[in-house]
C-alpha positions as CSV (number, residue, x, y, z in Angstrom):
1,M,-0.8,31.4,19.0
2,L,1.0,33.6,16.4
3,S,2.4,36.9,17.6
4,T,0.9,40.3,16.5
5,R,4.1,40.8,14.4
6,M,3.1,38.0,12.0
7,P,2.5,39.6,8.6
8,D,-0.4,38.9,6.3
9,I,0.0,36.7,3.2
10,A,-0.5,39.6,0.7
11,S,2.4,41.5,2.2
12,L,4.7,38.5,2.1
13,E,3.7,37.9,-1.5
14,M,4.5,41.5,-2.4
15,F,7.8,41.3,-0.5
16,V,8.9,38.2,-2.5
17,T,7.9,39.9,-5.7
18,V,10.1,42.9,-4.8
19,L,13.0,40.5,-4.2
20,E,12.4,38.7,-7.5
21,T,12.0,41.9,-9.6
22,G,14.6,44.0,-7.8
23,S,12.6,47.3,-7.4
24,F,9.4,48.7,-6.2
25,S,8.4,49.9,-9.6
26,A,8.9,46.5,-11.3
27,A,7.1,44.8,-8.5
28,G,4.2,47.3,-8.9
29,K,4.0,46.5,-12.6
30,A,3.9,42.8,-11.9
31,L,1.1,43.2,-9.3
32,G,-0.8,46.0,-11.0
33,L,0.0,48.6,-8.3
34,T,1.8,51.9,-8.2
35,Q,5.4,52.2,-7.0
36,Q,4.2,54.3,-4.1
37,A,1.7,51.7,-3.0
38,V,4.4,49.0,-3.0
39,S,6.8,51.3,-1.1
40,S,4.2,52.1,1.5
41,R,3.3,48.4,2.0
42,M,6.9,47.4,2.4
43,R,7.5,50.1,5.1
44,S,4.4,48.8,6.9
45,L,5.8,45.2,6.7
46,E,9.1,46.2,8.1
47,S,7.4,48.2,10.9
48,R,5.2,45.3,11.8
49,M,7.9,42.7,11.9
50,G,10.4,45.1,13.6
51,L,13.0,44.2,11.0
52,G,15.0,46.0,8.2
53,L,14.2,43.8,5.2
54,L,15.2,45.9,2.2
55,Q,18.2,48.1,1.3
56,R,16.9,50.8,-1.0
57,S,18.9,52.7,-3.6
58,P,18.1,54.8,-6.7
59,T,18.7,51.7,-8.9
60,G,16.4,49.4,-6.9
61,S,16.0,47.4,-3.7
62,I,17.9,44.3,-2.5
63,A,17.4,42.2,0.6
64,T,19.3,42.8,3.8
65,E,20.7,39.8,5.7
66,Q,17.4,39.7,7.7
67,G,15.5,40.2,4.5
68,T,17.2,37.2,2.8
69,L,16.1,34.9,5.7
70,V,12.6,36.3,5.8
71,G,12.4,35.9,2.0
72,R,13.3,32.3,2.2
73,W,10.7,31.6,4.9
74,A,8.1,33.6,3.0
75,R,8.6,31.5,-0.1
76,E,8.0,28.4,1.9
77,M,5.0,29.9,3.5
78,L,3.5,31.0,0.2
79,G,4.1,27.6,-1.3
80,A,2.1,26.0,1.6
81,A,-0.6,28.7,1.2
82,E,-0.9,27.9,-2.5
83,L,-1.3,24.2,-1.7
84,L,-4.0,25.0,0.8
85,D,-5.8,27.3,-1.6
86,V,-5.7,24.8,-4.5
87,G,-6.8,21.9,-2.2
88,A,-9.6,23.9,-0.7
89,A,-10.8,24.9,-4.2
90,A,-10.8,21.3,-5.2
91,L,-12.8,20.4,-2.1
92,R,-15.3,23.1,-2.8
93,S,-15.8,22.2,-6.4
94,E,-15.6,18.5,-6.4
95,G,-15.1,17.2,-2.9
96,I,-12.6,14.4,-2.3
97,K,-12.9,12.0,-5.2
98,E,-13.8,8.4,-4.6
99,L,-13.3,5.7,-7.3
100,M,-14.7,2.2,-7.2
101,V,-12.5,-0.2,-9.0
102,A,-13.2,-3.9,-9.8
103,A,-10.4,-6.2,-10.8
104,S,-9.6,-9.8,-11.4
105,Q,-7.3,-11.5,-9.0
106,T,-4.0,-11.3,-10.8
107,V,-4.4,-7.6,-11.5
108,A,-5.6,-6.9,-7.9
109,E,-2.8,-8.8,-6.3
110,H,0.2,-8.0,-8.5
111,L,-0.4,-4.9,-10.6
112,L,-3.0,-2.6,-9.2
113,P,-1.2,-1.7,-5.9
114,R,1.7,-0.2,-7.9
115,W,-0.7,1.6,-10.2
116,L,-2.5,3.1,-7.2
117,V,0.8,4.3,-5.6
118,E,1.7,6.1,-8.8
119,L,-1.8,7.6,-9.0
120,R,-1.6,9.0,-5.5
121,S,2.0,10.2,-5.9
122,G,1.0,12.1,-9.0
123,Q,-1.9,13.7,-7.3
124,E,0.2,14.7,-4.3
125,D,2.8,16.2,-6.6
126,A,0.1,18.2,-8.3
127,G,-1.3,19.5,-5.0
128,T,-4.7,17.9,-5.5
129,P,-6.6,15.8,-3.0
130,A,-5.8,12.1,-3.3
131,T,-8.5,9.9,-4.7
132,I,-10.0,7.4,-2.3
133,V,-9.9,4.1,-4.2
134,K,-12.2,1.2,-3.1
135,L,-11.4,-2.1,-4.7
136,V,-13.6,-5.2,-5.2
137,V,-11.8,-8.4,-6.3
138,S,-13.4,-11.0,-8.4
139,N,-12.7,-13.0,-11.5
140,S,-13.1,-11.4,-15.0
141,A,-16.8,-12.4,-15.3
142,G,-17.5,-11.0,-11.9
143,T,-15.7,-7.8,-12.6
144,I,-17.8,-7.3,-15.7
145,E,-21.0,-7.9,-13.7
146,H,-19.9,-5.4,-11.1
147,L,-19.6,-2.7,-13.8
148,R,-23.0,-3.6,-15.3
149,A,-24.6,-3.4,-11.9
150,G,-23.0,0.0,-11.2
151,N,-20.9,-1.3,-8.3
152,A,-17.7,0.0,-9.9
153,A,-16.8,2.7,-12.4
154,L,-13.7,1.0,-13.7
155,G,-12.6,-2.6,-14.1
156,F,-9.5,-4.6,-15.1
157,V,-10.0,-8.0,-16.7
158,E,-7.9,-10.7,-18.2
159,T,-10.5,-12.5,-20.3
160,P,-10.3,-12.3,-24.1
161,F,-14.1,-12.3,-24.2
162,L,-15.0,-8.6,-23.9
163,P,-18.7,-7.6,-23.8
164,A,-20.1,-5.3,-26.4
165,D,-22.0,-3.2,-23.9
166,L,-18.8,-1.9,-22.2
167,H,-16.0,0.3,-23.4
168,S,-12.5,-1.2,-23.2
169,A,-8.9,-0.4,-23.7
170,A,-6.0,-2.8,-23.7
171,V,-3.4,-1.8,-21.1
172,R,-0.7,-4.5,-21.1
173,T,0.2,-8.0,-22.1
174,D,0.5,-10.8,-19.4
175,E,2.5,-14.0,-19.9
176,L,0.9,-17.3,-18.9
177,V,3.2,-20.1,-17.9
178,L,2.9,-23.9,-17.3
179,V,4.1,-24.9,-13.8
180,V,4.3,-28.2,-11.9
181,C,5.6,-29.3,-8.5
182,P,9.2,-30.5,-8.4
183,T,8.3,-34.2,-8.3
184,H,6.0,-34.1,-11.4
185,P,7.4,-35.9,-14.4
186,W,7.3,-32.7,-16.5
187,A,9.7,-31.0,-14.0
188,M,12.7,-32.9,-15.4
189,R,11.5,-33.1,-19.0
190,K,14.0,-32.0,-21.6
191,R,11.6,-31.2,-24.4
192,P,8.7,-28.7,-24.3
193,V,5.1,-29.8,-23.6
194,T,3.1,-29.3,-26.8
195,G,-0.3,-27.7,-27.0
196,A,-1.8,-31.1,-27.9
197,E,-0.4,-32.6,-24.7
198,L,-1.6,-29.7,-22.7
199,A,-5.1,-30.1,-24.1
200,R,-5.2,-33.8,-23.2
201,S,-3.8,-33.4,-19.6
202,P,-6.1,-32.9,-16.6
203,L,-5.1,-29.5,-15.1
204,V,-5.7,-27.7,-11.9
205,L,-7.7,-24.7,-13.1
206,R,-9.5,-21.6,-11.9
207,E,-13.3,-21.7,-12.1
208,E,-15.2,-20.9,-15.3
209,G,-15.4,-17.1,-15.8
210,S,-11.9,-16.5,-14.7
211,G,-9.6,-14.6,-17.1
212,T,-6.9,-17.2,-16.7
213,R,-9.1,-20.1,-17.8
214,D,-10.7,-18.1,-20.6
215,A,-7.2,-17.1,-21.9
216,L,-6.0,-20.7,-21.8
217,D,-9.0,-22.1,-23.6
218,Q,-8.7,-19.4,-26.3
219,A,-5.0,-20.1,-26.7
220,L,-5.6,-23.8,-27.1
221,L,-8.4,-23.1,-29.6
222,A,-6.2,-20.8,-31.6
223,A,-3.5,-23.5,-31.7
224,G,-6.0,-26.0,-33.1
225,T,-6.0,-28.1,-30.0
226,P,-9.1,-27.3,-27.9
227,R,-9.0,-28.5,-24.3
228,Q,-10.2,-32.2,-24.2
229,A,-9.5,-33.3,-20.6
230,A,-11.7,-32.3,-17.8
231,P,-10.0,-30.3,-15.0
232,R,-8.4,-32.4,-12.3
233,M,-9.4,-29.7,-9.9
234,E,-11.3,-26.3,-10.0
235,L,-10.4,-23.7,-7.5
236,T,-11.6,-20.1,-7.1
237,T,-8.4,-18.3,-6.1
238,T,-4.9,-18.1,-7.5
239,A,-3.4,-18.8,-4.1
240,A,-5.4,-22.1,-3.8
241,V,-4.3,-23.2,-7.3
242,R,-0.6,-22.5,-6.4
243,T,-0.9,-24.5,-3.2
244,A,-2.6,-27.4,-4.9
245,V,0.0,-27.6,-7.6
246,A,2.9,-27.3,-5.2
247,S,1.3,-30.2,-3.2
248,G,1.3,-32.4,-6.3
249,A,-2.3,-32.1,-7.5
250,G,-1.2,-31.6,-11.1
251,P,0.0,-29.0,-13.6
252,T,-1.6,-25.6,-14.1
253,V,-1.3,-22.7,-16.4
254,M,-1.4,-19.2,-14.8
255,S,0.1,-15.8,-14.9
256,A,3.9,-15.6,-14.5
257,L,3.3,-12.7,-12.1
258,A,1.4,-15.0,-9.8
259,V,4.0,-17.7,-9.6
260,R,7.2,-15.6,-9.8
261,D,8.2,-16.1,-6.2
262,D,7.3,-19.8,-6.2
263,V,9.5,-20.4,-9.3
264,V,12.4,-18.5,-7.8
265,L,12.2,-20.6,-4.6
266,R,11.7,-23.8,-6.6
267,R,8.4,-24.6,-5.0
268,L,7.1,-24.7,-8.5
269,I,8.9,-25.6,-11.7
270,R,8.3,-23.7,-14.9
271,V,7.9,-26.1,-17.9
272,P,8.5,-24.8,-21.5
273,V,5.7,-25.2,-24.0
274,S,5.6,-25.3,-27.8
275,G,3.0,-24.8,-30.4
276,I,0.8,-22.5,-28.4
277,Q,1.0,-18.8,-27.5
278,L,0.4,-18.5,-23.8
279,K,-0.1,-14.7,-23.6
280,R,-3.2,-12.7,-22.7
281,T,-4.2,-9.0,-22.7
282,I,-5.1,-7.2,-19.6
283,T,-7.9,-4.8,-20.4
284,A,-9.5,-1.8,-18.7
285,V,-13.3,-1.8,-19.0
286,W,-15.9,0.8,-18.1
287,R,-19.5,1.8,-18.8
288,A,-20.4,4.2,-21.6
289,G,-20.0,7.8,-20.5
290,G,-18.4,6.7,-17.3
291,A,-14.7,6.3,-16.4
292,S,-13.3,7.5,-19.7
293,H,-14.4,11.0,-18.7
294,D,-13.5,10.9,-15.0
295,G,-10.1,12.3,-14.1
296,P,-8.8,9.7,-11.6
297,A,-10.1,6.7,-13.7
298,R,-8.6,8.2,-16.8
299,D,-5.3,8.7,-15.1
300,L,-5.3,5.2,-13.7
301,I,-5.9,3.7,-17.1
302,A,-3.0,5.8,-18.5
303,I,-0.7,4.6,-15.6
304,A,-1.7,1.0,-16.3
305,A,-0.9,1.3,-20.0
306,H,2.6,2.6,-19.3
307,W,3.7,-0.1,-16.7
């Protein structure tokens, strides 16, 4: 329990104003009060606390040693009170925000966690309640369907095939790479694998509707060498693809983000390619009138675009 000598917030705010302006009259002007009202309030504050806080003179007022300490503590207390006031106002007006996000696997596993940390950090620095983000992970096609069904307000996809009924904004470029296991013939190859060779080779691929597969097909088509060979294997997660390739199932093309650690540890070997641009765009998507006007979603899109 606080003692009866604990001053009220308004008196502490006035005391700090006197310290910052240097006189009762200047503090009164800043607060819209008379000099007499400020002087009376400061005498009451000193009496209540049982401390001499101010040294008065005809030219103004300065803090005593005790007043300097109390001023420092008062500023800390006022900062906490302001945070409480702003936070409570946000809760009254909007409540704690909740944002439903859908994302394809590469984004969800390798990018979104960093974006969410930055979003939360910015909100905490601004003294506003942190947004509760709920994430559903799917492939690009599934992410789009979550948005259409209203299961998410914002999505991040890797597919180049963007639907006309959703708004979108490109946020970054992602590099795709060709990787094989260390014992695959391409692992020791001196010259790059061409787009034509890639098109003829049975690959370990993600399922249809995944952004990785869509981007590869689009890149091969743009290079004039559409995929000819059926997949050697179709798997529904990036982790399963990596494991299969490392076990010798065949080559794959996937995000450099997803295989970075495996390449460093030599579980997978990155193979150079030529005649094909293995890049894709990661895109934010949302329903008309939805996320683009919502503060946390808008902020998350901006964060993603600057990473």
